[in-house]
N, C-alpha and C positions, 0 to 999 in steps of 0.2 A: 791531255790538255788541249784538246781539239780547238776550242774557241780562241785560245791564245796562239794558235798556229804552230804548236810545238809537237814533236815526236819524241817519245822516251825510248832510250835503249832498254833492253831487258833488265839490266841491273838497276836502272832508274825506276822502272815500273815496280820492282820489288822494294826499293827504298821508299818510294812514295806510298806504297801500300802499307809498309811498316810504319811510316810516319803518321798516316791517317789512323791506323789501328791504335797507335800510341795515344793520339789525341782523343779518340773515342774512349779508350780505357781510362784516361785521366778524368774525363768528364763523368764517366760512370762512378769511379771511385769518389769523386767530389760530389756525387749525387746532384749534378746540374744538367743532366741530359734532357730535362723537360723545361729548363729555364730559358725562355726565349732570348733574353739578353745575352746569355752565355753562348747560345747557339749562333746568334748573330756575330758575336765576337769571334768565335771559332771560324765561321765562314769568311768574315772580313780578313782575318789573319791568313787564312789559306789563299785568298785572293792576293794579298800583299806578297806572299811567298811566290806565287806563280808569276806575278809581275816582275819581281826581282830575279827569278830564274830566267825569265825571258831576256832581261837586261844582261844577265851573266852570259847567256848563250851568244848574244850579239857581241859582247865585249871579248869573248874567247874565240869568236869566229866559227862557232859550231852551229849557229842558228840554221835550221829549226830543230836540230837534234840536241836533246838534253842529255848530257853526260853527268855522272855522279859529282864531278868537281864543280859543275854549275850549281847544283843544289847545295853543296857544301859552302860554296862562295856566297850564295844568297843568304844562307843561314848566318854566316859570319857578319854580313852587313846588317841583318835585321836583329841579330843577337837574341832577343827574347820574343818568342812567338807562341803564346798560350793557345791551345793546349798541346802544341806540337813539340815544344822544346822546354 
């Protein structure tokens, strides 16, 4: 998450990799991997998640280090984030 100025713990790297993999798989199953509007939506939602994760790390006092609870907290605030949740 270099542009956001964040560093991921190893556990968070695995979590983000799994999250992105889940999103890709959902797009494949839905057969929308070549739909530009769906790709843009997935990219926009990933950006929203990263922005919220950055807010969470600041609120938790761990900035610039992202821990799992920051990602989980961001997801709770965003609730539904297609195709990642």
